[in-house]
MOPAC internal coordinates of N, CA, C and O (Angstrom, degrees):
PM7 1SCF
backbone

  N    0.0000 0     0.00 0     0.00 0    0    0    0
  C    1.4449 1     0.00 0     0.00 0    1    0    0
  C    1.5253 1   108.22 1     0.00 0    2    1    0
  O    1.2310 1   120.99 1   -35.05 1    3    2    1
  N    1.3347 1   115.72 1   144.95 1    3    2    1
  C    1.4674 1   122.01 1   180.00 1    5    3    2
  C    1.5185 1   109.46 1  -130.62 1    6    5    3
  O    1.2310 1   121.21 1   -24.66 1    7    6    5
  N    1.3197 1   115.29 1   155.34 1    7    6    5
  C    1.4565 1   121.57 1   171.89 1    9    7    6
  C    1.5186 1   107.97 1  -140.44 1   10    9    7
  O    1.2310 1   120.77 1   -11.33 1   11   10    9
  N    1.3184 1   116.14 1   168.67 1   11   10    9
  C    1.4603 1   121.54 1   179.25 1   13   11   10
  C    1.5212 1   109.81 1  -108.69 1   14   13   11
  O    1.2310 1   121.36 1   -32.75 1   15   14   13
  N    1.3103 1   115.01 1   147.25 1   15   14   13
  C    1.4600 1   120.86 1   167.97 1   17   15   14
  C    1.5239 1   106.30 1  -110.12 1   18   17   15
  O    1.2310 1   120.71 1   -59.62 1   19   18   17
  N    1.3358 1   116.25 1   120.38 1   19   18   17
  C    1.4551 1   121.73 1   176.44 1   21   19   18
  C    1.5218 1   108.04 1   -89.24 1   22   21   19
  O    1.2310 1   120.30 1   -50.20 1   23   22   21
  N    1.3183 1   117.02 1   129.80 1   23   22   21
  C    1.4604 1   122.51 1  -179.17 1   25   23   22
  C    1.5267 1   108.14 1  -120.04 1   26   25   23
  O    1.2310 1   120.55 1   -62.70 1   27   26   25
  N    1.3101 1   116.56 1   117.30 1   27   26   25
  C    1.4620 1   120.85 1  -178.72 1   29   27   26
  C    1.5267 1   109.94 1  -102.05 1   30   29   27
  O    1.2310 1   120.81 1   -57.74 1   31   30   29
  N    1.3166 1   116.05 1   122.26 1   31   30   29
  C    1.4616 1   121.86 1  -179.72 1   33   31   30
  C    1.5242 1   109.75 1  -111.43 1   34   33   31
  O    1.2310 1   120.81 1   -42.65 1   35   34   33
  N    1.3384 1   116.05 1   137.35 1   35   34   33
  C    1.4577 1   121.73 1   176.09 1   37   35   34
  C    1.5226 1   108.52 1  -123.66 1   38   37   35
  O    1.2310 1   120.94 1   -41.13 1   39   38   37
  N    1.3331 1   115.81 1   138.87 1   39   38   37
  C    1.4600 1   120.57 1  -179.99 1   41   39   38
  C    1.5147 1   109.32 1  -118.16 1   42   41   39
  O    1.2310 1   121.62 1   -48.42 1   43   42   41
  N    1.3377 1   114.51 1   131.58 1   43   42   41
  C    1.4565 1   121.89 1   176.81 1   45   43   42
  C    1.5135 1   106.10 1  -128.44 1   46   45   43
  O    1.2310 1   120.18 1   -70.87 1   47   46   45
  N    1.3211 1   117.26 1   109.13 1   47   46   45
  C    1.4530 1   120.45 1  -171.56 1   49   47   46
  C    1.5175 1   108.67 1    66.14 1   50   49   47
  O    1.2310 1   120.25 1    56.49 1   51   50   49
  N    1.3323 1   117.13 1  -123.51 1   51   50   49
  C    1.4616 1   121.00 1   178.03 1   53   51   50
  C    1.5226 1   112.46 1   -99.73 1   54   53   51
  O    1.2310 1   120.18 1   175.74 1   55   54   53
  N    1.3320 1   117.26 1    -4.26 1   55   54   53
  C    1.4662 1   120.88 1  -178.26 1   57   55   54
  C    1.5199 1   111.06 1   -86.44 1   58   57   55
  O    1.2310 1   120.70 1   -52.90 1   59   58   57
  N    1.3331 1   116.28 1   127.10 1   59   58   57
  C    1.4565 1   121.72 1   177.31 1   61   59   58
  C    1.5213 1   108.63 1  -110.72 1   62   61   59
  O    1.2310 1   120.29 1   -47.22 1   63   62   61
  N    1.3223 1   117.06 1   132.78 1   63   62   61
  C    1.4578 1   123.03 1  -177.83 1   65   63   62
  C    1.5192 1   110.16 1  -124.88 1   66   65   63
  O    1.2310 1   120.67 1   -46.24 1   67   66   65
  N    1.3418 1   116.32 1   133.76 1   67   66   65
  C    1.4555 1   120.15 1   168.90 1   69   67   66
  C    1.5153 1   105.51 1   -78.92 1   70   69   67
  O    1.2310 1   120.52 1   -74.90 1   71   70   69
  N    1.3095 1   116.62 1   105.10 1   71   70   69
  C    1.4577 1   121.21 1  -172.27 1   73   71   70
  C    1.5122 1   112.46 1   -79.63 1   74   73   71
  O    1.2310 1   119.89 1   143.23 1   75   74   73
  N    1.3370 1   117.81 1   -36.77 1   75   74   73
  C    1.4511 1   119.79 1   178.74 1   77   75   74
  C    1.5174 1   110.39 1  -162.85 1   78   77   75
  O    1.2310 1   120.97 1   -20.08 1   79   78   77
  N    1.3016 1   115.74 1   159.92 1   79   78   77
  C    1.4613 1   122.46 1   176.37 1   81   79   78
  C    1.5206 1   107.25 1  -143.68 1   82   81   79
  O    1.2310 1   120.87 1   -44.36 1   83   82   81
  N    1.3191 1   115.95 1   135.64 1   83   82   81
  C    1.4633 1   118.37 1   176.26 1   85   83   82
  C    1.5187 1   110.69 1  -150.71 1   86   85   83
  O    1.2310 1   120.96 1   -17.92 1   87   86   85
  N    1.3167 1   115.76 1   162.08 1   87   86   85
  C    1.4576 1   122.23 1  -178.76 1   89   87   86
  C    1.5176 1   109.83 1   -86.87 1   90   89   87
  O    1.2310 1   121.72 1   -26.24 1   91   90   89
  N    1.3402 1   114.31 1   153.76 1   91   90   89
  C    1.4606 1   118.09 1   178.98 1   93   91   90
  C    1.5201 1   110.23 1  -152.88 1   94   93   91
  O    1.2310 1   120.68 1   -57.63 1   95   94   93
  N    1.2939 1   116.30 1   122.37 1   95   94   93
  C    1.4528 1   122.96 1   168.25 1   97   95   94
  C    1.5129 1   115.97 1    79.29 1   98   97   95
  O    1.2310 1   122.07 1   -15.79 1   99   98   97
  N    1.3548 1   113.65 1   164.21 1   99   98   97
  C    1.4643 1   122.12 1   175.74 1  101   99   98
  C    1.5218 1   107.80 1  -128.21 1  102  101   99
  O    1.2310 1   120.40 1   -46.99 1  103  102  101
  N    1.3220 1   116.85 1   133.01 1  103  102  101
  C    1.4575 1   122.49 1  -178.33 1  105  103  102
  C    1.5255 1   108.24 1  -133.58 1  106  105  103
  O    1.2310 1   120.90 1   -43.99 1  107  106  105
  N    1.3333 1   115.88 1   136.01 1  107  106  105
  C    1.4589 1   119.68 1  -179.08 1  109  107  106
  C    1.5198 1   112.33 1   -72.43 1  110  109  107
  O    1.2310 1   120.10 1   146.61 1  111  110  109
  N    1.3477 1   117.41 1   -33.39 1  111  110  109
  C    1.4628 1   121.40 1  -176.49 1  113  111  110
  C    1.5213 1   110.30 1  -124.89 1  114  113  111
  O    1.2310 1   121.25 1   -29.06 1  115  114  113
  N    1.3259 1   115.22 1   150.94 1  115  114  113
  C    1.4558 1   120.23 1  -179.14 1  117  115  114
  C    1.5283 1   110.99 1   -62.51 1  118  117  115
  O    1.2310 1   120.16 1   142.73 1  119  118  117
  N    1.3232 1   117.30 1   -37.27 1  119  118  117
  C    1.4611 1   120.80 1   179.15 1  121  119  118
  C    1.5209 1   112.45 1   -60.49 1  122  121  119
  O    1.2310 1   120.20 1   140.57 1  123  122  121
  N    1.3277 1   117.23 1   -39.43 1  123  122  121
  C    1.4684 1   121.12 1   177.27 1  125  123  122
  C    1.5240 1   110.56 1   -63.54 1  126  125  123
  O    1.2310 1   121.34 1   138.33 1  127  126  125
  N    1.3116 1   115.04 1   -41.67 1  127  126  125
  C    1.4676 1   120.41 1   179.60 1  129  127  126
  C    1.5253 1   110.36 1   -64.59 1  130  129  127
  O    1.2310 1   119.80 1   133.84 1  131  130  129
  N    1.3309 1   117.98 1   -46.16 1  131  130  129
  C    1.4669 1   121.77 1  -178.79 1  133  131  130
  C    1.5226 1   111.60 1   -63.78 1  134  133  131
  O    1.2310 1   120.21 1   142.43 1  135  134  133
  N    1.3345 1   117.21 1   -37.57 1  135  134  133
  C    1.4646 1   120.55 1   177.77 1  137  135  134
  C    1.5225 1   110.39 1   -62.18 1  138  137  135
  O    1.2310 1   120.54 1   134.76 1  139  138  137
  N    1.3214 1   116.58 1   -45.24 1  139  138  137
  C    1.4643 1   120.69 1   178.11 1  141  139  138
  C    1.5332 1   110.74 1   -66.85 1  142  141  139
  O    1.2310 1   120.26 1   142.98 1  143  142  141
  N    1.3180 1   117.12 1   -37.02 1  143  142  141
  C    1.4689 1   121.03 1  -178.26 1  145  143  142
  C    1.5250 1   111.46 1   -65.55 1  146  145  143
  O    1.2310 1   120.04 1   141.88 1  147  146  145
  N    1.3277 1   117.53 1   -38.12 1  147  146  145
  C    1.4669 1   120.55 1  -179.30 1  149  147  146
  C    1.5283 1   111.77 1   -58.54 1  150  149  147
  O    1.2310 1   120.29 1   144.58 1  151  150  149
  N    1.3225 1   117.05 1   -35.42 1  151  150  149
  C    1.4653 1   120.69 1  -179.66 1  153  151  150
  C    1.5323 1   112.08 1   -69.83 1  154  153  151
  O    1.2310 1   120.02 1   155.90 1  155  154  153
  N    1.3289 1   117.57 1   -24.10 1  155  154  153
  C    1.4597 1   121.03 1  -174.80 1  157  155  154
  C    1.5250 1   114.22 1   -96.16 1  158  157  155
  O    1.2310 1   120.00 1   165.41 1  159  158  157
  N    1.3324 1   117.61 1   -14.59 1  159  158  157
  C    1.4666 1   120.29 1  -178.54 1  161  159  158
  C    1.5201 1   110.72 1   -75.31 1  162  161  159
  O    1.2310 1   121.27 1   -30.79 1  163  162  161
  N    1.3263 1   115.18 1   149.21 1  163  162  161
  C    1.4605 1   119.74 1   172.78 1  165  163  162
  C    1.5122 1   113.63 1   119.42 1  166  165  163
  O    1.2310 1   121.14 1     9.95 1  167  166  165
  N    1.3404 1   115.42 1  -170.05 1  167  166  165
  C    1.4666 1   120.70 1  -176.49 1  169  167  166
  C    1.5183 1   111.70 1   -62.98 1  170  169  167
  O    1.2310 1   121.16 1   -33.59 1  171  170  169
  N    1.3247 1   115.38 1   146.41 1  171  170  169
  C    1.4666 1   122.50 1   172.62 1  173  171  170
  C    1.5292 1   106.50 1  -124.97 1  174  173  171
  O    1.2310 1   119.20 1   -13.53 1  175  174  173
  N    1.3266 1   119.13 1   166.47 1  175  174  173
  C    1.4727 1   119.51 1   178.52 1  177  175  174
  C    1.5259 1   111.33 1   -53.31 1  178  177  175
  O    1.2310 1   121.04 1   -41.74 1  179  178  177
  N    1.3170 1   115.62 1   138.26 1  179  178  177
  C    1.4696 1   121.40 1  -174.62 1  181  179  178
  C    1.5221 1   109.56 1   -87.68 1  182  181  179
  O    1.2310 1   120.21 1   -60.78 1  183  182  181
  N    1.3460 1   117.20 1   119.22 1  183  182  181
  C    1.4739 1   119.31 1   177.36 1  185  183  182
  C    1.5270 1   110.70 1   -64.81 1  186  185  183
  O    1.2310 1   121.42 1   -23.32 1  187  186  185
  N    1.2988 1   114.88 1   156.68 1  187  186  185
  C    1.4662 1   121.16 1   177.95 1  189  187  186
  C    1.5290 1   110.07 1   -57.18 1  190  189  187
  O    1.2310 1   120.00 1   -36.95 1  191  190  189
  N    1.3077 1   117.60 1   143.05 1  191  190  189
  C    1.4694 1   125.86 1   179.47 1  193  191  190
  C    1.5303 1   113.27 1    74.40 1  194  193  191
  O    1.2310 1   119.31 1  -169.82 1  195  194  193
  N    1.3252 1   118.93 1    10.18 1  195  194  193
  C    1.4618 1   122.01 1   174.61 1  197  195  194
  C    1.5113 1   109.15 1  -117.73 1  198  197  195
  O    1.2310 1   120.81 1   -26.58 1  199  198  197
  N    1.3500 1   116.06 1   153.42 1  199  198  197
  C    1.4584 1   119.89 1  -179.84 1  201  199  198
  C    1.5207 1   112.26 1   -96.83 1  202  201  199
  O    1.2310 1   119.48 1   162.45 1  203  202  201
  N    1.3229 1   118.61 1   -17.55 1  203  202  201
  C    1.4631 1   121.96 1   178.36 1  205  203  202
  C    1.5191 1   109.16 1  -160.53 1  206  205  203
  O    1.2310 1   121.23 1   -22.29 1  207  206  205
  N    1.3333 1   115.26 1   157.71 1  207  206  205
  C    1.4641 1   121.27 1   176.25 1  209  207  206
  C    1.5165 1   107.45 1  -154.03 1  210  209  207
  O    1.2310 1   120.51 1   -46.66 1  211  210  209
  N    1.3231 1   116.63 1   133.34 1  211  210  209
  C    1.4572 1   119.55 1   177.61 1  213  211  210
  C    1.5121 1   110.19 1  -151.65 1  214  213  211
  O    1.2310 1   122.17 1   -15.86 1  215  214  213
  N    1.3205 1   113.45 1   164.14 1  215  214  213
  C    1.4579 1   120.59 1  -176.85 1  217  215  214
  C    1.5221 1   108.78 1  -122.31 1  218  217  215
  O    1.2310 1   121.00 1   -46.25 1  219  218  217
  N    1.3035 1   115.69 1   133.75 1  219  218  217
  C    1.4543 1   121.14 1   171.61 1  221  219  218
  C    1.5202 1   106.68 1  -112.66 1  222  221  219
  O    1.2310 1   120.63 1   -24.04 1  223  222  221
  N    1.3090 1   116.40 1   155.96 1  223  222  221
  C    1.4529 1   121.25 1  -177.44 1  225  223  222
  C    1.5071 1   108.43 1  -137.97 1  226  225  223
  O    1.2310 1   120.29 1   -45.63 1  227  226  225
  N    1.3187 1   117.04 1   134.37 1  227  226  225
  C    1.4594 1   120.16 1   174.55 1  229  227  226
  C    1.5219 1   109.51 1  -128.78 1  230  229  227
  O    1.2310 1   121.03 1   -38.45 1  231  230  229
  N    1.3304 1   115.63 1   141.55 1  231  230  229
  C    1.4555 1   121.39 1   178.72 1  233  231  230
  C    1.5197 1   109.18 1   -94.95 1  234  233  231
  O    1.2310 1   120.78 1   -43.64 1  235  234  233
  N    1.3147 1   116.12 1   136.36 1  235  234  233
  C    1.4608 1   120.74 1   178.62 1  237  235  234
  C    1.5241 1   109.72 1  -131.17 1  238  237  235
  O    1.2310 1   121.16 1   -28.33 1  239  238  237
  N    1.3108 1   115.38 1   151.67 1  239  238  237
  C    1.4587 1   121.66 1   178.33 1  241  239  238
  C    1.5223 1   109.18 1   -85.37 1  242  241  239
  O    1.2310 1   120.75 1   -44.07 1  243  242  241
  N    1.3332 1   116.16 1   135.93 1  243  242  241
  C    1.4594 1   121.78 1   174.71 1  245  243  242
  C    1.5190 1   107.84 1  -126.48 1  246  245  243
  O    1.2310 1   120.43 1   -19.75 1  247  246  245
  N    1.3125 1   116.78 1   160.25 1  247  246  245
  C    1.4650 1   120.37 1   178.81 1  249  247  246
  C    1.5206 1   110.77 1   -61.32 1  250  249  247
  O    1.2310 1   120.67 1   -30.94 1  251  250  249
  N    1.3214 1   116.33 1   149.06 1  251  250  249
  C    1.4596 1   121.06 1  -177.25 1  253  251  250
  C    1.5233 1   113.29 1   -61.53 1  254  253  251
  O    1.2310 1   120.02 1   150.40 1  255  254  253
  N    1.3202 1   117.57 1   -29.60 1  255  254  253
  C    1.4614 1   119.59 1  -178.04 1  257  255  254
  C    1.5365 1   113.32 1   -90.86 1  258  257  255
  O    1.2310 1   120.04 1  -168.89 1  259  258  257
  N    1.3344 1   117.53 1    11.11 1  259  258  257
  C    1.4603 1   121.90 1  -179.79 1  261  259  258
  C    1.5258 1   109.36 1   -94.87 1  262  261  259
  O    1.2310 1   120.95 1   -47.07 1  263  262  261
  N    1.3162 1   115.79 1   132.93 1  263  262  261
  C    1.4573 1   121.18 1   177.34 1  265  263  262
  C    1.5214 1   108.11 1  -103.78 1  266  265  263
  O    1.2310 1   120.37 1   -48.67 1  267  266  265
  N    1.3286 1   116.90 1   131.33 1  267  266  265
  C    1.4616 1   121.67 1  -177.34 1  269  267  266
  C    1.5219 1   109.04 1   -96.29 1  270  269  267
  O    1.2310 1   120.59 1   -62.08 1  271  270  269
  N    1.3165 1   116.48 1   117.92 1  271  270  269
  C    1.4634 1   121.70 1   176.54 1  273  271  270
  C    1.5166 1   109.06 1   -89.48 1  274  273  271
  O    1.2310 1   120.76 1   -46.75 1  275  274  273
  N    1.3115 1   116.15 1   133.25 1  275  274  273
  C    1.4606 1   119.85 1   176.17 1  277  275  274
  C    1.5230 1   108.19 1   -92.32 1  278  277  275
  O    1.2310 1   121.18 1  -104.91 1  279  278  277
  N    1.3255 1   115.35 1    75.09 1  279  278  277
  C    1.4533 1   122.08 1  -178.66 1  281  279  278
  C    1.5189 1   109.01 1  -118.10 1  282  281  279
  O    1.2310 1   120.83 1    -8.37 1  283  282  281
  N    1.3186 1   116.01 1   171.63 1  283  282  281
  C    1.4555 1   118.24 1   174.66 1  285  283  282
  C    1.5298 1   107.80 1   -67.41 1  286  285  283
  O    1.2310 1   119.93 1   -27.02 1  287  286  285
  N    1.3231 1   117.73 1   152.98 1  287  286  285
  C    1.4655 1   120.71 1  -177.59 1  289  287  286
  C    1.5318 1   112.27 1   -59.10 1  290  289  287
  O    1.2310 1   120.87 1   -34.29 1  291  290  289
  N    1.3245 1   115.94 1   145.71 1  291  290  289
  C    1.4580 1   122.08 1   177.68 1  293  291  290
  C    1.5238 1   108.44 1   -78.32 1  294  293  291
  O    1.2310 1   120.35 1   -43.25 1  295  294  293
  N    1.3199 1   116.94 1   136.75 1  295  294  293
  C    1.4577 1   120.91 1   174.86 1  297  295  294
  C    1.5235 1   106.99 1   -80.13 1  298  297  295
  O    1.2310 1   120.85 1   -81.64 1  299  298  297
  N    1.3363 1   115.98 1    98.36 1  299  298  297
  C    1.4624 1   121.40 1  -174.02 1  301  299  298
  C    1.5221 1   111.91 1   -59.55 1  302  301  299
  O    1.2310 1   119.95 1   142.64 1  303  302  301
  N    1.3293 1   117.70 1   -37.36 1  303  302  301
  C    1.4691 1   119.09 1  -178.42 1  305  303  302
  C    1.5270 1   110.97 1   -62.63 1  306  305  303
  O    1.2310 1   119.70 1   141.26 1  307  306  305
  N    1.3321 1   118.18 1   -38.74 1  307  306  305
  C    1.4633 1   120.44 1   178.98 1  309  307  306
  C    1.5225 1   111.07 1   -71.88 1  310  309  307
  O    1.2310 1   120.65 1   142.49 1  311  310  309
  N    1.3421 1   116.36 1   -37.51 1  311  310  309
  C    1.4601 1   119.65 1  -179.06 1  313  311  310
  C    1.5316 1   111.51 1   -65.89 1  314  313  311
  O    1.2310 1   120.15 1   147.53 1  315  314  313
  N    1.3263 1   117.33 1   -32.47 1  315  314  313
  C    1.4665 1   121.17 1  -177.19 1  317  315  314
  C    1.5251 1   113.48 1   -94.20 1  318  317  315
  O    1.2310 1   120.38 1   168.25 1  319  318  317
  N    1.3090 1   116.88 1   -11.75 1  319  318  317
  C    1.4692 1   121.25 1  -172.75 1  321  319  318
  C    1.5291 1   112.45 1   -53.61 1  322  321  319
  O    1.2310 1   119.70 1   138.64 1  323  322  321
  N    1.3067 1   118.17 1   -41.36 1  323  322  321
  C    1.4589 1   121.19 1  -176.86 1  325  323  322
  C    1.5304 1   112.71 1   -71.77 1  326  325  323
  O    1.2310 1   119.93 1   163.50 1  327  326  325
  N    1.3230 1   117.74 1   -16.50 1  327  326  325
  C    1.4642 1   120.69 1  -174.80 1  329  327  326
  C    1.5247 1   113.87 1  -116.75 1  330  329  327
  O    1.2310 1   120.00 1  -173.97 1  331  330  329
  N    1.2968 1   117.60 1     6.03 1  331  330  329
  C    1.4671 1   120.18 1  -176.89 1  333  331  330
  C    1.5288 1   111.35 1   -65.49 1  334  333  331
  O    1.2310 1   119.85 1   -39.80 1  335  334  333
  N    1.3327 1   117.90 1   140.20 1  335  334  333
  C    1.4628 1   120.48 1   176.43 1  337  335  334
  C    1.5303 1   110.16 1   -67.02 1  338  337  335
  O    1.2310 1   120.63 1   -29.28 1  339  338  337
  N    1.3137 1   116.39 1   150.72 1  339  338  337
  C    1.4537 1   120.80 1  -177.73 1  341  339  338
  C    1.5236 1   111.88 1   -71.60 1  342  341  339
  O    1.2310 1   120.69 1   -36.16 1  343  342  341
  N    1.2942 1   116.28 1   143.84 1  343  342  341
  C    1.4617 1   124.27 1   171.85 1  345  343  342
  C    1.5297 1   112.60 1    54.87 1  346  345  343
  O    1.2310 1   120.17 1  -147.22 1  347  346  345
  N    1.2998 1   117.28 1    32.78 1  347  346  345
  C    1.4631 1   122.22 1   176.68 1  349  347  346
  C    1.5236 1   113.15 1    59.06 1  350  349  347
  O    1.2310 1   119.37 1  -154.97 1  351  350  349
  N    1.3230 1   118.80 1    25.03 1  351  350  349
  C    1.4616 1   121.50 1   174.05 1  353  351  350
  C    1.5184 1   106.70 1   -85.60 1  354  353  351
  O    1.2310 1   120.04 1   -61.59 1  355  354  353
  N    1.3272 1   117.52 1   118.41 1  355  354  353
  C    1.4621 1   118.26 1  -172.82 1  357  355  354
  C    1.5153 1   111.44 1  -155.60 1  358  357  355
  O    1.2310 1   121.80 1   -21.51 1  359  358  357
  N    1.3389 1   114.15 1   158.49 1  359  358  357
  C    1.4587 1   121.44 1   174.92 1  361  359  358
  C    1.5110 1   108.60 1  -132.80 1  362  361  359
  O    1.2310 1   120.62 1   -21.06 1  363  362  361
  N    1.3280 1   116.42 1   158.94 1  363  362  361
  C    1.4576 1   121.26 1   174.82 1  365  363  362
  C    1.5174 1   112.51 1    59.67 1  366  365  363
  O    1.2310 1   120.97 1    47.31 1  367  366  365
  N    1.3372 1   115.74 1  -132.69 1  367  366  365
  C    1.4608 1   120.73 1  -177.55 1  369  367  366
  C    1.5263 1   111.55 1   -61.24 1  370  369  367
  O    1.2310 1   120.62 1   146.33 1  371  370  369
  N    1.3401 1   116.42 1   -33.67 1  371  370  369
  C    1.4600 1   118.58 1   179.31 1  373  371  370
  C    1.5192 1   111.36 1   -66.14 1  374  373  371
  O    1.2310 1   120.05 1   152.29 1  375  374  373
  N    1.3330 1   117.52 1   -27.71 1  375  374  373
  C    1.4631 1   118.74 1   179.54 1  377  375  374
  C    1.5225 1   110.72 1   -65.60 1  378  377  375
  O    1.2310 1   120.75 1   142.62 1  379  378  377
  N    1.3344 1   116.17 1   -37.38 1  379  378  377
  C    1.4716 1   118.76 1   177.22 1  381  379  378
  C    1.5283 1   109.99 1   -62.80 1  382  381  379
  O    1.2310 1   120.74 1   141.22 1  383  382  381
  N    1.3309 1   116.19 1   -38.78 1  383  382  381
  C    1.4584 1   119.13 1   178.27 1  385  383  382
  C    1.5300 1   110.37 1   -69.02 1  386  385  383
  O    1.2310 1   120.60 1   144.56 1  387  386  385
  N    1.3328 1   116.45 1   -35.44 1  387  386  385
  C    1.4662 1   120.54 1  -178.66 1  389  387  386
  C    1.5236 1   112.04 1   -66.45 1  390  389  387
  O    1.2310 1   120.25 1   159.28 1  391  390  389
  N    1.3320 1   117.14 1   -20.72 1  391  390  389
  C    1.4638 1   119.92 1   176.75 1  393  391  390
  C    1.5328 1   110.40 1   -56.25 1  394  393  391
  O    1.2310 1   120.73 1   151.71 1  395  394  393
  N    1.3114 1   116.21 1   -28.29 1  395  394  393
  C    1.4564 1   119.82 1  -179.99 1  397  395  394
  C    1.5260 1   111.76 1   -70.36 1  398  397  395
  O    1.2310 1   120.32 1   160.01 1  399  398  397
  N    1.3393 1   116.99 1   -19.99 1  399  398  397
  C    1.4665 1   120.50 1  -179.06 1  401  399  398
  C    1.5268 1   112.36 1   -84.90 1  402  401  399
  O    1.2310 1   120.70 1   157.49 1  403  402  401
  N    1.3081 1   116.28 1   -22.51 1  403  402  401
  C    1.4643 1   119.54 1  -174.45 1  405  403  402
  C    1.5167 1   110.92 1   -80.06 1  406  405  403
  O    1.2310 1   121.23 1   -37.69 1  407  406  405
  N    1.3006 1   115.25 1   142.31 1  407  406  405
  C    1.4574 1   120.24 1   176.53 1  409  407  406
  C    1.5201 1   109.01 1   -69.79 1  410  409  407
  O    1.2310 1   120.06 1   -36.32 1  411  410  409
  N    1.3235 1   117.50 1   143.68 1  411  410  409
  C    1.4628 1   119.17 1   177.56 1  413  411  410
  C    1.5215 1   111.01 1   -63.81 1  414  413  411
  O    1.2310 1   120.98 1   -33.62 1  415  414  413
  N    1.3215 1   115.73 1   146.38 1  415  414  413
  C    1.4647 1   119.95 1   179.75 1  417  415  414
  C    1.5165 1   109.60 1   -71.08 1  418  417  415
  O    1.2310 1   121.09 1   -42.51 1  419  418  417
  N    1.3143 1   115.53 1   137.49 1  419  418  417
  C    1.4544 1   120.86 1   178.59 1  421  419  418
  C    1.5233 1   109.19 1   -83.60 1  422  421  419
  O    1.2310 1   119.63 1   -35.28 1  423  422  421
  N    1.3321 1   118.31 1   144.72 1  423  422  421
  C    1.4660 1   120.36 1   176.93 1  425  423  422
  C    1.5199 1   110.47 1   -57.97 1  426  425  423
  O    1.2310 1   120.73 1   -42.42 1  427  426  425
  N    1.3174 1   116.22 1   137.58 1  427  426  425
  C    1.4596 1   120.72 1   178.42 1  429  427  426
  C    1.5094 1   114.08 1    87.13 1  430  429  427
  O    1.2310 1   119.33 1  -177.75 1  431  430  429
  N    1.3386 1   118.89 1     2.25 1  431  430  429
  C    1.4575 1   121.10 1   179.08 1  433  431  430
  C    1.5183 1   111.43 1   -99.67 1  434  433  431
  O    1.2310 1   120.45 1  -152.53 1  435  434  433
  N    1.3161 1   116.75 1    27.47 1  435  434  433
  C    1.4590 1   120.18 1   178.50 1  437  435  434
  C    1.5117 1   110.52 1   -71.25 1  438  437  435
  O    1.2310 1   120.38 1     2.75 1  439  438  437
  N    1.3189 1   116.87 1  -177.25 1  439  438  437
  C    1.4562 1   120.74 1  -177.52 1  441  439  438
  C    1.5171 1   112.51 1   -82.44 1  442  441  439
  O    1.2310 1   120.18 1   166.75 1  443  442  441
  N    1.3286 1   117.27 1   -13.25 1  443  442  441
  C    1.4540 1   117.89 1  -179.71 1  445  443  442
  C    1.5123 1   110.31 1   -78.83 1  446  445  443
  O    1.2310 1   120.45 1   -31.88 1  447  446  445
  N    1.3065 1   116.75 1   148.12 1  447  446  445
  C    1.4613 1   121.44 1  -178.43 1  449  447  446
  C    1.5117 1   110.60 1    71.80 1  450  449  447
  O    1.2310 1   120.08 1    -8.93 1  451  450  449
  N    1.3001 1   117.44 1   171.07 1  451  450  449
  C    1.4584 1   119.24 1   179.25 1  453  451  450
  C    1.4954 1   110.38 1  -154.04 1  454  453  451
  O    1.2310 1   120.63 1   -32.88 1  455  454  453
  N    1.2962 1   116.40 1   147.12 1  455  454  453
  C    1.4609 1   120.39 1   175.90 1  457  455  454
  C    1.5124 1   111.25 1    65.76 1  458  457  455
  O    1.2310 1   121.37 1    34.36 1  459  458  457
  N    1.3165 1   114.98 1  -145.64 1  459  458  457
  C    1.4564 1   121.17 1   179.28 1  461  459  458
  C    1.5078 1   111.45 1    77.50 1  462  461  459
  O    1.2310 1   121.08 1   -22.50 1  463  462  461
  N    1.2997 1   115.55 1   157.50 1  463  462  461
  C    1.4515 1   121.52 1   172.21 1  465  463  462
  C    1.5161 1   115.99 1    71.74 1  466  465  463
  O    1.2310 1   118.47 1   175.00 1  467  466  465
  N    1.3255 1   120.52 1    -5.00 1  467  466  465
  C    1.4547 1   121.55 1   176.82 1  469  467  466
  C    1.5162 1   114.22 1    77.22 1  470  469  467
  O    1.2310 1   119.17 1  -171.56 1  471  470  469
  N    1.3253 1   119.18 1     8.44 1  471  470  469
  C    1.4638 1   119.05 1   178.35 1  473  471  470
  C    1.5144 1   109.17 1   -96.71 1  474  473  471
  O    1.2310 1   119.91 1   -11.90 1  475  474  473
  N    1.2949 1   117.77 1   168.10 1  475  474  473
  C    1.4576 1   121.08 1  -179.93 1  477  475  474
  C    1.5094 1   110.89 1   119.13 1  478  477  475
  O    1.2310 1   120.67 1    17.13 1  479  478  477
  N    1.3408 1   116.32 1  -162.87 1  479  478  477
  C    1.4538 1   121.18 1  -176.05 1  481  479  478
  C    1.5239 1   113.21 1   -83.04 1  482  481  479
  O    1.2310 1   120.17 1   155.65 1  483  482  481
  N    1.3336 1   117.28 1   -24.35 1  483  482  481
  C    1.4657 1   119.74 1  -176.64 1  485  483  482
  C    1.5147 1   110.66 1  -100.85 1  486  485  483
  O    1.2310 1   119.87 1   -36.00 1  487  486  485
  N    1.3233 1   117.85 1   144.00 1  487  486  485
  C    1.4656 1   119.62 1   175.78 1  489  487  486
  C    1.5206 1   110.43 1   -71.79 1  490  489  487
  O    1.2310 1   120.97 1   -19.52 1  491  490  489
  N    1.3094 1   115.75 1   160.48 1  491  490  489
  C    1.4570 1   120.19 1   177.40 1  493  491  490
  C    1.5202 1   109.07 1   -65.37 1  494  493  491
  O    1.2310 1   119.88 1   -22.98 1  495  494  493
  N    1.3671 1   117.83 1   157.02 1  495  494  493
  C    1.4648 1   121.83 1  -177.24 1  497  495  494
  C    1.5214 1   112.87 1   -56.10 1  498  497  495
  O    1.2310 1   120.59 1   137.66 1  499  498  497
  N    1.3166 1   116.47 1   -42.34 1  499  498  497
  C    1.4625 1   118.78 1  -176.41 1  501  499  498
  C    1.5378 1   111.10 1   -64.92 1  502  501  499
  O    1.2310 1   119.78 1   155.16 1  503  502  501
  N    1.3111 1   118.03 1   -24.84 1  503  502  501
  C    1.4626 1   119.73 1  -179.05 1  505  503  502
  C    1.5302 1   111.86 1   -78.47 1  506  505  503
  O    1.2310 1   119.66 1   163.39 1  507  506  505
  N    1.3456 1   118.26 1   -16.61 1  507  506  505
  C    1.4839 1   120.66 1  -179.12 1  509  507  506
  C    1.5124 1   111.94 1   -85.22 1  510  509  507
  O    1.2310 1   118.61 1   168.70 1  511  510  509
  N    1.2790 1   120.25 1   -11.30 1  511  510  509
  C    1.4662 1   121.34 1  -174.95 1  513  511  510
  C    1.4860 1   112.31 1   -84.21 1  514  513  511
  O    1.2310 1   120.10 1   180.00 1  515  514  513

């Protein structure tokens, strides 16, 4: 069994955003899915304040006993909120979700070199006098 993922892209100036993605339809064979997908790919009406809008479609294989609902996408963060591990402590699949809790690494904070710049737990020398 196959289904399609519809991907809607919006462009504002030079910035392109994947605005939404959702599943659509059930197909017994990949060829049937690809034929339907070809009709859906390409430009779509451009919303106000955007310079371009288009839809891409990809076919994916799903298990035969899976039923595809054509509903609006599930907000994964809300669905998982009640079960999230405390303080971003996680393993396996939860660790991937915990990546969202971690602050992005700042440039220059790699493991090479040490100290410098007066940041860290200790005050600069001039501040201790």
